[in-house]
DRENLUMLUM-475865 format. One line per 10 residues: number of its first residue (from 1); their letters; for each residue x, y, z of N, C-alpha, C, O. Coordinates in nm, 4 decimals. Each point is the difference from the previous one (the first is absolute). Layout:
NUM = a = X:Y:Z:X:Y:Z:X:Y:Z:X:Y:Z; ...;
This chain:
1 = mfvasgayrq = -2.8249:13.2979:8.5749:-0.0976:-0.0160:0.1039:-0.0435:0.1386:0.0477:0.0830:0.0879:0.0233; -0.2088:-0.0708:-0.0099:-0.0538:0.1294:0.0392:-0.0407:-0.0053:0.1462:-0.0707:-0.0910:0.0435; 0.1177:0.1922:0.0328:-0.0331:0.0083:0.1418:-0.1066:0.1065:0.0157:-0.0108:0.0906:-0.0826; -0.0671:-0.1011:0.1871:-0.1122:0.0911:0.0213:0.0432:0.1452:0.0073:-0.0791:0.0891:-0.0309; 0.2013:-0.0635:0.0707:0.0452:0.1386:0.0119:0.0333:0.0585:-0.1360:0.0275:0.1195:-0.0103; -0.0292:-0.1979:-0.0901:0.0223:0.0510:-0.1337:0.1421:-0.0212:-0.0502:0.0281:0.0366:-0.1141; 0.0628:-0.0933:0.1920:0.1379:-0.0223:-0.0429:0.0182:-0.1459:-0.0387:-0.0642:-0.0895:0.0549; 0.1508:0.0686:-0.1481:0.0307:-0.1373:-0.0409:0.1107:-0.0552:0.0885:0.0959:0.0699:0.0327; -0.1101:-0.1923:0.0043:0.1008:-0.0659:0.0836:0.0710:-0.1054:-0.0834:-0.0618:-0.0772:-0.0733; 0.1946:0.0766:0.0873:0.0800:-0.0995:-0.0692:-0.0219:-0.1353:0.0662:-0.0078:-0.0071:0.1226;
11 = pkkkksiflr = -0.0020:-0.0976:-0.1985:-0.0106:-0.1312:0.0630:0.1324:-0.0349:0.0687:0.1070:0.0260:-0.0551; -0.1134:-0.0839:0.1734:0.1209:-0.0361:0.0755:0.0733:-0.1116:-0.0721:-0.0584:-0.0964:-0.0494; 0.1923:0.1152:0.0462:0.0820:-0.1050:-0.0601:0.0300:-0.1036:0.1072:0.0292:0.0332:0.1149; -0.0368:-0.1554:-0.1539:0.0294:-0.1069:0.0938:0.1515:-0.0114:0.0151:0.0713:-0.0240:-0.0974; -0.0228:0.0415:0.2209:0.1436:-0.0089:0.0251:0.0383:-0.1468:0.0109:-0.0624:-0.0784:0.0714; 0.1658:0.0451:-0.1439:0.0423:-0.1397:-0.0079:0.0774:-0.0395:0.1251:0.1019:0.0612:0.0320; -0.1486:-0.1611:0.0373:0.0709:-0.0513:0.1172:0.1304:-0.0658:-0.0422:0.0985:0.0006:0.0739; -0.0997:-0.0579:-0.1955:0.1216:-0.0641:-0.0508:0.1126:0.1027:-0.0149:0.1145:-0.0297:0.0340; -0.1444:0.1478:-0.0836:0.1004:0.1047:-0.0172:0.0550:0.0442:0.1344:0.1207:0.0199:0.0138; -0.2064:-0.0046:0.0844:0.0456:0.0390:0.1340:0.0927:-0.1049:0.0591:0.1045:0.0331:0.0560;
21 = ialivfalya = -0.1423:-0.1582:-0.0683:0.0846:-0.1083:0.0530:0.1339:-0.0024:-0.0720:0.1042:-0.0176:0.0632; -0.1061:0.0349:-0.1938:0.1248:0.0003:-0.0770:0.0908:0.1149:0.0440:0.1211:-0.0181:0.0120; -0.1782:0.1349:0.0119:0.0805:0.1138:0.0456:0.0589:-0.0239:0.1383:0.1151:0.0352:0.0255; -0.1930:-0.0946:0.0635:0.0502:-0.0305:0.1344:0.1112:-0.1029:-0.0066:0.1015:0.0144:0.0682; -0.1186:-0.1181:-0.1491:0.1043:-0.1030:-0.0144:0.1272:0.0614:-0.0582:0.1103:-0.0301:0.0457; -0.1255:0.1151:-0.1456:0.1179:0.0643:-0.0588:0.0701:0.0895:0.1011:0.1230:0.0010:0.0067; -0.1994:0.0744:0.0724:0.0603:0.0872:0.1014:0.0760:-0.0828:0.1033:0.1106:0.0369:0.0394; -0.1685:-0.1478:0.0045:0.0693:-0.0874:0.0959:0.1271:-0.0585:-0.0611:0.1032:-0.0084:0.0666; -0.1109:-0.0314:-0.1912:0.1177:-0.0536:-0.0694:0.1101:0.1062:-0.0076:0.1165:-0.0300:0.0263; -0.1523:0.1534:-0.0620:0.0983:0.1076:-0.0133:0.0659:0.0285:0.1347:0.1216:0.0176:0.0068;
31 = vtvmvqlvle = -0.2003:-0.0130:0.0996:0.0562:0.0249:0.1338:0.0928:-0.1137:0.0402:0.1076:0.0245:0.0547; -0.1472:-0.1469:-0.0808:0.0834:-0.1157:0.0337:0.1329:0.0046:-0.0751:0.1051:-0.0249:0.0591; -0.1086:0.0557:-0.1852:0.1227:0.0073:-0.0796:0.0903:0.1112:0.0521:0.1215:-0.0180:0.0090; -0.1794:0.1319:0.0252:0.0806:0.1111:0.0516:0.0671:-0.0361:0.1325:0.1170:0.0320:0.0213; -0.1903:-0.0981:0.0669:0.0575:-0.0412:0.1285:0.1139:-0.0989:-0.0227:0.1044:0.0098:0.0644; -0.1237:-0.1046:-0.1554:0.1059:-0.0962:-0.0297:0.1230:0.0690:-0.0564:0.1125:-0.0357:0.0350; -0.1321:0.1333:-0.1212:0.1131:0.0729:-0.0571:0.0741:0.0794:0.1058:0.1230:0.0049:-0.0016; -0.1951:0.0570:0.0931:0.0646:0.0750:0.1080:0.0840:-0.0945:0.0857:0.1132:0.0326:0.0358; -0.1675:-0.1480:-0.0034:0.0756:-0.0974:0.0804:0.1239:-0.0483:-0.0749:0.1065:-0.0154:0.0598; -0.1193:-0.0082:-0.1880:0.1133:-0.0445:-0.0804:0.1069:0.1090:-0.0087:0.1194:-0.0294:0.0056;
41 = irekedilag = -0.1617:0.1535:-0.0192:0.0956:0.1117:-0.0055:0.0754:0.0107:0.1311:0.1214:0.0204:-0.0001; -0.1911:-0.0338:0.1122:0.0685:0.0064:0.1304:0.1014:-0.1127:0.0135:0.1102:0.0214:0.0505; -0.1462:-0.1400:-0.0948:0.0920:-0.1135:0.0072:0.1248:0.0262:-0.0852:0.1120:-0.0268:0.0434; -0.1323:0.0790:-0.1640:0.1128:0.0289:-0.0889:0.0876:0.1119:0.0573:0.1221:-0.0033:-0.0148; -0.1842:0.1023:0.0803:0.0771:0.1072:0.0616:0.0863:-0.0535:0.1138:0.1138:0.0439:0.0167; -0.1665:-0.1388:0.0622:0.0788:-0.0620:0.1065:0.1182:-0.0769:-0.0582:0.1112:0.0066:0.0525; -0.1356:-0.0791:-0.1604:0.1086:-0.0737:-0.0654:0.1056:0.0973:-0.0526:0.1199:-0.0235:0.0143; -0.1657:0.1326:-0.0748:0.0919:0.1003:-0.0536:0.0825:0.0639:0.1111:0.1193:0.0245:-0.0180; -0.1809:0.0026:0.1315:0.0740:0.0582:0.1129:0.1090:-0.0965:0.0471:0.1112:0.0425:0.0314; -0.1427:-0.1721:-0.0264:0.1006:-0.1003:0.0378:0.1136:-0.0060:-0.0998:0.1158:-0.0171:0.0382;
51 = ihqsnqqlet = -0.1479:0.0309:-0.1661:0.1033:-0.0018:-0.1033:0.0895:0.1233:0.0118:0.1217:-0.0093:-0.0164; -0.1822:0.1249:0.0447:0.0799:0.1220:0.0168:0.0944:-0.0134:0.1193:0.1157:0.0416:-0.0068; -0.1652:-0.0995:0.1159:0.0835:-0.0188:0.1179:0.1146:-0.0960:-0.0312:0.1141:0.0245:0.0391; -0.1437:-0.1323:-0.1085:0.1031:-0.0966:-0.0384:0.1016:0.0645:-0.0933:0.1199:-0.0257:0.0104; -0.1686:0.1097:-0.1018:0.0880:0.0694:-0.0930:0.0952:0.0930:0.0742:0.1185:0.0060:-0.0328; -0.1687:0.0662:0.1317:0.0852:0.0900:0.0779:0.1077:-0.0790:0.0749:0.1154:0.0424:0.0058; -0.1532:-0.1567:0.0514:0.0972:-0.0824:0.0708:0.1072:-0.0515:-0.0961:0.1184:-0.0009:0.0336; -0.1597:-0.0420:-0.1528:0.0963:-0.0488:-0.0985:0.0930:0.1121:-0.0478:0.1186:-0.0237:-0.0227; -0.1715:0.1449:0.0074:0.0848:0.1122:-0.0392:0.1028:0.0302:0.1082:0.1155:0.0295:-0.0306; -0.1568:-0.0367:0.1568:0.0933:0.0220:0.1108:0.1093:-0.1069:-0.0010:0.1183:0.0313:0.0130;
61 = dnnvmkddlg = -0.1585:-0.1569:-0.0283:0.0984:-0.1084:-0.0061:0.0937:0.0171:-0.1194:0.1201:-0.0249:0.0106; -0.1751:0.0673:-0.1233:0.0799:0.0212:-0.1201:0.1035:0.1107:0.0222:0.1152:-0.0132:-0.0413; -0.1563:0.1212:0.1062:0.0934:0.1093:0.0268:0.1110:-0.0439:0.0941:0.1149:0.0411:-0.0164; -0.1479:-0.1241:0.1149:0.1032:-0.0520:0.0918:0.1000:-0.0845:-0.0771:0.1207:0.0102:0.0216; -0.1716:-0.0940:-0.1121:0.0899:-0.0844:-0.0800:0.0858:0.0840:-0.0930:0.1173:-0.0313:-0.0204; -0.1735:0.1374:-0.0364:0.0797:0.0885:-0.0853:0.1118:0.0661:0.0798:0.1123:0.0135:-0.0484; -0.1441:0.0276:0.1712:0.1037:0.0596:0.0851:0.1091:-0.1020:0.0310:0.1186:0.0329:0.0004; -0.1601:-0.1582:0.0259:0.0990:-0.1041:0.0271:0.0871:-0.0252:-0.1223:0.1208:-0.0197:0.0138; -0.1789:0.0200:-0.1320:0.0779:-0.0205:-0.1217:0.0922:0.1183:-0.0268:0.1089:-0.0173:-0.0546; -0.1512:0.1356:0.0919:0.0839:0.1181:-0.0165:0.1221:-0.0066:0.0896:0.1057:0.0529:-0.0345;
71 = nrdellndaa = -0.1191:-0.1166:0.1479:0.1106:-0.0141:0.0950:0.0695:-0.1350:-0.0150:0.0733:-0.0419:0.0895; -0.0953:-0.0256:-0.2003:0.0546:-0.1337:-0.0200:0.1517:-0.0023:0.0081:0.0579:-0.0898:0.0612; 0.0067:0.1884:-0.1229:0.1465:0.0019:0.0025:0.0522:0.0146:0.1427:0.0967:-0.0656:0.0387; -0.1605:0.1510:0.0380:0.0415:0.0163:0.1392:-0.0203:-0.1295:0.0778:0.0863:-0.0405:0.0780; -0.2009:-0.0242:-0.0995:-0.0272:-0.1246:0.0711:0.0997:-0.1085:-0.0379:0.0471:-0.0743:0.0861; -0.0147:0.0650:-0.2156:0.0982:-0.1007:-0.0436:0.1385:0.0304:0.0562:0.0704:-0.0912:0.0435; -0.0314:0.2161:-0.0439:0.1308:0.0370:0.0558:0.0064:-0.0298:0.1489:0.1009:-0.0511:0.0485; -0.2061:0.0822:0.0238:-0.0018:-0.0279:0.1436:0.0071:-0.1498:0.0259:0.0722:-0.0440:0.0895; -0.1477:-0.0359:-0.1683:0.0024:-0.1448:0.0184:0.1374:-0.0567:-0.0337:0.0491:-0.0890:0.0694; 0.0129:0.1397:-0.1752:0.1333:-0.0475:-0.0383:0.1027:0.0387:0.1063:0.0874:-0.0799:0.0338;
81 = hdsgyvnsgd = -0.0974:0.2002:0.0182:0.0944:0.0460:0.1030:-0.0150:-0.0851:0.1255:0.0995:-0.0365:0.0626; -0.2229:0.0049:-0.0255:-0.0232:-0.0839:0.1171:0.0539:-0.1410:-0.0212:0.0374:-0.0673:0.0960; -0.0333:0.0220:-0.2221:0.0516:-0.1338:-0.0295:0.1513:-0.0012:-0.0154:0.0583:-0.1067:-0.0188; 0.0068:0.2220:0.0260:0.1448:0.0048:-0.0063:0.0556:0.0463:-0.1335:0.1219:0.0025:-0.0170; -0.2046:0.0334:-0.0761:0.0458:0.0490:-0.1287:0.0262:0.1498:0.0102:-0.0567:0.0695:0.0843; 0.1442:-0.0218:-0.1727:0.0294:0.1434:-0.0010:-0.0116:0.0518:-0.1428:0.0060:-0.0767:-0.0961; -0.0225:0.2062:0.0842:-0.0022:0.0637:-0.1310:0.1420:0.0165:-0.0510:0.0947:0.0086:0.0781; -0.0811:-0.0043:-0.2099:0.1340:0.0223:-0.0537:0.0434:0.1416:0.0397:-0.0782:0.0948:-0.0057; 0.2018:-0.0839:0.0449:0.0537:0.1290:0.0417:-0.0110:0.0229:0.1495:0.0561:0.0969:0.0513; -0.1265:-0.1827:0.0195:-0.0069:0.0145:0.1454:0.1281:-0.0548:0.0607:0.0548:-0.0998:-0.0466;
91 = giykesn = -0.0091:0.1655:0.1493:0.1196:-0.0485:0.0704:-0.0380:-0.1109:0.0955:-0.1074:0.0019:0.0601; 0.1962:-0.0984:-0.0468:-0.0244:-0.1121:0.0914:0.0968:0.0143:0.1143:0.1214:0.0077:-0.0187; -0.1768:-0.0043:0.1355:0.0810:0.0134:0.1199:-0.0245:-0.1214:0.0867:-0.1132:-0.0461:0.0147; 0.2211:-0.0054:0.0428:-0.0109:-0.1135:0.0899:0.0272:0.0485:0.1407:0.0893:0.0813:0.0242; -0.1673:-0.1325:0.0664:0.0220:0.0346:0.1394:0.1130:-0.0879:0.0537:0.0078:-0.1194:-0.0290; 0.0746:0.1785:0.1039:0.1055:-0.0807:0.0613:-0.0267:-0.0017:0.1509:-0.0290:0.1021:0.0623; 0.0399:-0.2186:-0.0093:-0.0255:-0.0178:0.1441:0.1255:0.0030:0.0769:-0.0022:-0.0134:0.1223;
């Protein structure tokens, strides 16, 4: 196309409204998916924090039980002594009134 000033002008390309709508829909879809993923990650992090707390409590309970098992012989000896049993080699003394 020839313009009066002597320069040629490119014919305007028709911009597709369909392409614009498709890009907007895709952008909205991408944002929606990202928001859902962020929410899901936060939920999983909360669950993980609860599991870590439960794990710490179980480790504490486990250590207490290990300590109790380590002192098992002492506990059994004390219980037997309280019930009237004695160890071999212990002297037996009777009180006289």
